[in-house]
VOGU-3710 file (C-alpha; in Angstrom, 3 decimals, decimal comma):
1> mniqqleyil> 25,744/-1,781/-20,677  21,956/-1,326/-20,745  19,163/0,050/-18,571  18,062/-3,378/-17,386  21,524/-4,132/-15,993  21,445/-0,922/-13,967  18,008/-1,833/-12,625  19,263/-5,320/-11,701  22,260/-4,094/-9,721  20,073/-1,634/-7,816
11> aldkvksfsk> 17,659/-4,411/-6,900  20,445/-6,736/-5,792  22,122/-4,009/-3,780  18,800/-3,427/-2,003  17,806/-6,988/-1,099  21,298/-8,641/-0,949  19,962/-11,880/-2,447  20,019/-13,098/-6,065  16,766/-15,024/-5,628  14,859/-12,100/-4,066
21> aaeacfitqa> 16,261/-9,619/-6,583  15,272/-11,845/-9,492  11,743/-12,151/-8,089  11,485/-8,374/-7,674  12,634/-7,869/-11,278  10,326/-10,585/-12,632  13,175/-12,581/-14,208  14,918/-15,849/-13,459  17,831/-15,960/-11,072  20,074/-17,290/-13,838
31> tlstmikrle> 19,245/-14,330/-16,112  19,919/-11,857/-13,314  23,268/-13,459/-12,480  24,356/-13,585/-16,117  23,440/-9,949/-16,818  25,268/-8,688/-13,727  28,384/-10,760/-14,549  28,410/-9,243/-18,052  28,258/-5,767/-16,595  31,101/-6,525/-14,214
41> aelditifdr> 33,161/-7,908/-17,071  32,453/-4,882/-19,267  33,454/-2,443/-16,509  36,264/-4,680/-15,240  35,219/-4,359/-11,600  33,562/-6,588/-9,015  30,303/-5,029/-7,922  29,192/-7,723/-5,472  31,038/-10,061/-3,118  29,206/-13,335/-3,675
51> kttpiittec> 31,125/-15,272/-1,011  29,152/-13,778/1,834  25,570/-14,280/3,005  23,902/-11,913/2,585  25,729/-10,607/-0,492  27,880/-7,522/0,100  28,245/-4,635/-2,338  31,940/-3,832/-2,765  33,398/-0,384/-2,250  33,681/0,166/-6,001
61> glelieeakk> 30,193/-1,282/-6,371  28,720/1,270/-3,953  30,069/4,133/-6,025  28,670/2,549/-9,161  25,269/2,075/-7,479  25,035/5,771/-6,689  25,794/6,700/-10,310  23,321/4,101/-11,553  20,580/5,704/-9,440  21,315/9,077/-11,004
71> alfhinnlkq> 21,375/7,596/-14,507  18,026/5,819/-14,094  16,432/8,951/-12,654  17,460/10,959/-15,696  16,453/8,183/-18,103  12,953/8,059/-16,528  12,782/11,834/-16,805  13,656/11,659/-20,489  10,977/9,005/-21,078  8,338/11,213/-19,485
81> mpsklkgkie> 9,485/14,485/-21,036  7,459/14,262/-24,287  4,223/13,686/-22,362  5,022/16,486/-19,917  5,682/18,894/-22,756  2,486/17,906/-24,550  0,423/17,908/-21,342  -0,765/14,353/-22,013  -1,289/11,496/-19,575  0,463/8,562/-21,246
91> gelhigvipt> 3,250/6,115/-20,624  3,447/3,505/-17,842  2,522/3,744/-14,178  3,374/0,957/-11,732  1,135/1,043/-8,658  1,227/-0,934/-5,440  -1,951/-1,102/-3,324  -2,499/-2,735/0,064  -5,215/-5,453/-0,144  -7,514/-3,815/2,434
101> vasnllhrli> -7,761/-0,774/0,152  -7,590/-2,474/-3,272  -10,754/-4,569/-2,919  -13,070/-1,594/-2,505  -11,200/1,220/-4,244  -9,962/-0,162/-7,568  -13,345/-1,108/-9,075  -14,484/2,484/-8,415  -11,347/3,974/-9,918  -9,799/2,016/-12,751
111> pnyldkhkkl> -12,560/1,693/-15,401  -13,173/5,439/-15,799  -9,485/6,295/-15,376  -8,413/3,960/-18,169  -11,236/5,184/-20,359  -10,047/8,770/-19,932  -6,416/7,983/-20,619  -6,276/5,357/-23,323  -2,525/5,790/-23,918  -1,702/5,181/-20,243
121> kisiqelttq> -0,621/1,651/-19,317  -1,203/0,752/-15,659  0,337/-2,137/-13,761  -1,178/-2,836/-10,325  0,063/-5,164/-7,598  -1,629/-5,956/-4,287  1,173/-5,910/-1,718  1,798/-5,336/1,964  2,892/-1,866/3,045  6,416/-3,117/3,698
131> niveklktgl> 6,713/-4,592/0,194  5,348/-1,425/-1,376  7,941/0,671/0,479  10,769/-1,646/-0,634  9,682/-1,623/-4,281  9,308/2,153/-4,279  12,862/2,570/-3,022  14,253/0,175/-5,667  12,262/1,825/-8,457  10,085/-1,241/-9,148
141> ldvgivstpl> 6,965/0,789/-8,278  6,207/4,395/-9,119  3,590/4,971/-6,452  1,794/3,202/-3,621  -1,678/3,513/-2,099  -1,415/2,701/1,594  -2,755/3,543/5,020  -0,718/6,337/6,584  0,971/8,087/8,293  4,171/6,080/7,691
151> klddleeeil> 6,512/8,940/8,612  9,441/7,667/6,536  11,989/10,372/5,733  12,639/9,143/2,197  9,022/8,812/1,104  6,529/11,521/0,204  2,913/11,156/1,416  -0,077/12,896/-0,133  -3,412/12,289/1,629  -6,241/11,080/-0,632
161> yyekllvygk> -9,125/10,632/1,804  -10,180/9,583/5,287  -12,708/6,803/5,774  -14,616/5,953/8,901  -14,053/2,736/10,806  -17,419/1,121/11,582  -18,489/-1,753/13,831  -19,996/-4,841/12,156  -21,807/-7,428/14,265  -24,283/-7,827/17,078
171> lnqekfkflk> -23,182/-5,968/20,198  -23,599/-7,497/23,647  -24,471/-4,011/24,816  -27,506/-3,517/22,583  -28,379/-0,210/24,258  -25,715/1,503/22,158  -26,922/3,023/18,935  -23,643/4,958/18,611  -20,343/4,065/20,200  -17,165/5,481/21,568
181> pkdissekiw> -14,070/3,395/20,752  -13,661/2,375/24,400  -17,213/0,946/24,412  -16,165/-2,101/22,398  -13,178/-3,101/24,514  -15,220/-5,790/26,299  -16,621/-7,267/23,093  -15,344/-10,338/21,301  -13,522/-8,663/18,402  -12,306/-10,435/15,263
191> lmeegncitd> -9,154/-8,910/13,776  -6,999/-9,559/10,722  -3,643/-11,283/10,883  -1,119/-9,831/13,296  0,981/-7,099/11,676  -1,735/-6,074/9,220  -1,867/-2,269/9,276  -5,626/-2,077/9,928  -5,272/-4,536/12,838  -2,657/-2,322/14,452
201> qvinvcalkn> -4,869/0,717/13,839  -7,940/-0,865/15,414  -5,953/-2,037/18,421  -4,519/1,425/18,935  -7,638/3,511/18,397  -9,845/1,263/20,558  -7,161/0,464/23,184  -7,587/-3,271/22,628  -5,502/-6,291/23,507  -4,999/-8,725/20,671
211> kplisnlnfq> -5,967/-11,975/22,418  -7,333/-15,309/21,143  -11,136/-15,247/20,943  -11,652/-19,029/21,059  -9,177/-21,104/23,069  -8,853/-23,887/20,514  -8,845/-21,707/17,365  -5,953/-19,785/15,857  -7,390/-17,823/12,955  -5,573/-14,974/11,200
221> pnsfdslinm> -7,640/-13,790/8,203  -6,338/-11,328/5,605  -9,610/-10,050/4,164  -12,733/-8,284/5,404  -14,883/-10,998/3,831  -13,291/-13,617/6,082  -13,879/-11,414/9,141  -17,526/-10,874/8,224  -18,092/-14,603/7,753  -16,612/-15,324/11,199
231> vdnlngitli> -18,813/-12,693/12,830  -21,891/-14,043/11,051  -21,250/-17,598/12,194  -19,390/-17,276/15,510  -20,823/-13,975/16,764  -18,687/-11,139/18,058  -17,842/-7,998/16,109  -15,206/-6,607/13,782  -14,306/-3,186/12,399  -14,637/-2,348/8,713
241> pelyyldlsn> -13,711/0,774/6,675  -16,349/2,945/5,069  -15,679/1,936/1,450  -16,127/-1,728/2,376  -19,407/-0,830/4,096  -20,661/0,820/0,902  -20,202/-2,488/-0,923  -22,215/-4,513/1,612  -25,736/-5,756/0,902  -28,577/-3,844/2,535
251> kkkemvtdfv> -29,146/-6,761/4,902  -25,535/-6,711/6,101  -25,585/-2,930/6,440  -28,209/-3,425/9,141  -25,478/-5,113/11,216  -23,306/-1,979/11,230  -23,045/0,519/14,109  -21,370/3,912/13,847  -19,254/5,706/16,426  -19,896/9,160/17,837
261> spfpvreisl> -17,704/12,178/17,171  -14,725/12,272/17,196  -14,968/9,373/14,734  -12,115/6,882/14,349  -10,901/7,010/10,740  -8,056/5,631/8,712  -5,998/7,868/6,463  -5,329/6,671/2,911  -2,507/8,292/0,932  -0,369/8,110/-2,157
271> vfhrpyaksr> 3,259/7,439/-1,275  6,221/7,773/-3,625  9,973/8,009/-3,472  11,722/11,285/-4,019  13,019/12,402/-6,403  10,425/10,941/-8,747  10,163/11,117/-12,512  6,453/10,619/-13,091  5,002/13,637/-11,307  2,349/14,296/-13,973
281> lieslkneii> 1,016/10,725/-13,860  1,076/10,619/-10,051  -0,762/13,943/-9,845  -3,344/12,657/-12,340  -3,934/9,503/-10,279  -4,225/11,514/-7,064  -6,827/13,872/-8,558  -8,817/10,982/-10,006  -9,049/9,247/-6,628  -9,909/12,432/-4,721
291> dnikpiletr> -12,559/13,491/-7,258  -14,274/10,095/-7,291  -13,886/8,814/-3,722  -14,112/11,777/-1,352  -17,646/12,745/-2,442  -19,097/9,352/-1,494  -17,578/9,252/2,040  -19,201/10,735/5,128  -15,808/12,125/6,171  -16,098/14,743/3,417
301> nlknsemiia> -18,187/16,833/5,808  -16,080/16,296/8,924  -13,612/18,728/10,436  -10,222/17,497/11,620  -11,372/17,963/15,219  -14,200/15,495/14,541  -11,862/12,651/13,537  -9,340/10,451/15,306  -6,782/9,143/12,842  -6,016/5,521/13,638
311> km> -2,222/5,234/14,091  -0,194/2,189/13,116
//
């Protein structure tokens, strides 16, 4: 029996599919199947009923899964113990970041963070919120950076910062220098693909209906760059977060209109599964983001009563 085998059975128990579990563990399906069969043979029990679709964890297997979770938790604790005792930031940290945050956060964060902590190895994946949540629960990620609140009982959330949502594009109602969210409900608004967290947030905070903008066009972008290009060439408007605005050229910044107080904002947080073994590393990452990002955002000076948190 080895640590990898325990990780494999936890992944398979979670997703109920050999192919998906193998993908999550970054190994081939054949390797996963072989390693689990060896573990079953060693323990002389059947952990998974392979005759069903999806795969079912047997009664004996469920008990073993619970013990495996405890074992991996303590193993991770042991791995981190030397660094905790020495007060050093070192080891490995697996991070999941949603794409609408990654593109404008990571280049501000990672270079200095790695330079400070040369013995820390970071692995970063751009993933949807749902995939981040799943990988946190199976132990394939240590921490996620997502838009919140998620309000999931088995995940901890620690708020990093709030960033304004701003309007990009030429408004039909040019008299507005500053807007209320309801003021844009009659505009042609370009949104990201359905189900994207920022799309849901924009729809909710501005009381919009997600309807086709052009009768013979079905377009579901997954990046702010694509939205900006559509606005520039087909008119209309879109909403962008403050960090993305800071990366725009001066010419494009002239196309941006702010709201009036209370400002619509999105909440960005660290999320992690409890109990967690890498508290020191997670705390270090949280402090690095807060120290470097909050000071450059206008929301740093806003009171809670001056913000509307966009819900998902």
